[in-house]
N, C-alpha and C positions, 0 to 999 in steps of 0.2 A: 492788635490789643487782643488779650483773652477774655472771655466772660465766662457765664455758667456752662459747666459741661465743657470748657475748653474750646468753646465754638469762636471762631475769630468772628470780629465786627468791626464796623469800620468807624463808627462813633455810638454815642449814649444819648438818648433822649429820656429826659426825665418829665412825668406827667403826672398829676396830683387828681385823686378822686376824690370829690369835696360833695357835699348834701346833707340834708338832715339824717338823723340816726334812724335807721330800720329801712332805708330806702333801697338797700341791696348793693351797696358798693363793695362791699368784701367778697359778695359771690360774682360780681362783674369781673373783679380781679382774678379769683379763684376760675373761673370759666375761661378769660382769656389765657391765663399763663398755665394752666394744667388741665383744661378741658371738664374741670368737674363742678357739681353743684351740692352745696351743703343745705338740706332744707332743716337742720338745726343749728345754724350759724349764729354766734353771740356777737356781742356788741363789740365793735374795735376800741379798744382801749390805746389811747394817744395815737400812734401810727404805724402802720406794719407796711412792706414792700415786698415786690416780688418782680424780676426782669425774665424777658422772654426776647429772644433773638428772632428778628423778622426780618424777610427779604424785601427790599423796596429797589424794584429794578434789578440791577445786577449786583447791588449793595446788601451787604447784611448789617442790620442795625440792631443795637440792644435798646428795647423798651424796659424804661425801669419806672414802674406804676406804683406811687404813693397812695395809699389808702387811709384816709383820715378820719378821725374820730368824729361823728355828727354832734355829739351832744356838747352843750354850752360849756360845759366844765373843762373839757379840753380843749378849748378853743386856744387858750393861751399858748399851749404848746405847740398845736399842729401849725399855728400861724408861721412858724419859724421854717415849714417843709415846703413853703412857696417860691422861696428863695431858689432861683437856679431853673424852676421848672418852665419848660418851652410850652408846654401846653396842660390845660385844666379841662377835667370833665365834671362838669354840675349834673347830678342826678336828683332825680324826684322820682316818686312813686305815683304812677298811674291812677292809683286807686285813693290817693291821699291829696286834695286839694291844697291841704295846708302845708305840704311839702314842696308844691308846686309855687304856692304864692311865697314860701321861704327862699326861691331861688334868687330874689332880689338881694338878699343878705349876702348870699355866697359871691354875686357879682361884686358887692361894695368891699367884702373881704379880700376879693383877688385885686381889686383896685388899690385898696390900701396896703396889699403885702407882696403883692407880684411884680414881675417885670411889667412894663406897659406893652410890650409887645407879644404876650403870650396868648397862644390860640386856644381859644374857649369851645367847646362842644357840650350843649345842651342836651340830656338823655333822660327819656321817660323811661322808667324801668319797669318790671312786672307785668310785662304784655303779655304773659301767660294766663294772665287773670282779666282778660278784655270783657267778659261779662260784669266784671265790678269797675271798670273805668269810670273815671269820676273828672277827671282832665280830658277834654276834648283835645283830638289832635290838631285841630284847626287853632286854637287857643294857644297851646305850645308853639305851632309854626310860626302865628302871628306874633306871639312874644319875643322868640328867638330872632326874627327879621326886624323887627323893632329894637331890640337891643343891638343887633350887629356885634360887632368888636367894639364896646362902649368904654374900655379902659382907657 
């Protein structure tokens, strides 16, 4: 199979990035796929995606990361992009407790729209702003442990 830049890969994995608006999903995508960070990034409209070939052991796989808009007005559009995803990354901003509390709705959205065996990762973003941290690491770890894979 041929992928981005004609690199060969053995399989493709679709992963969705979800979370409230402004938590940094687009910059996570940009940092992973191109190694760049944009200090002036704008809100995602609808959905964007990028791919990157990564090595897993002796195989090369294509990671296709879908960055979904966090605003409520785009939710009906972005729900369709959960289909076929093998993974989901729920992102919250460590400086905004409301975005951490909002992760419950993202778990529910996955339960209602994604495959039941999807692998979920909870990510606290903006760790470079640790002096403004408002969500304790212990609280997030306990929450993740309590949630497990509850779909």
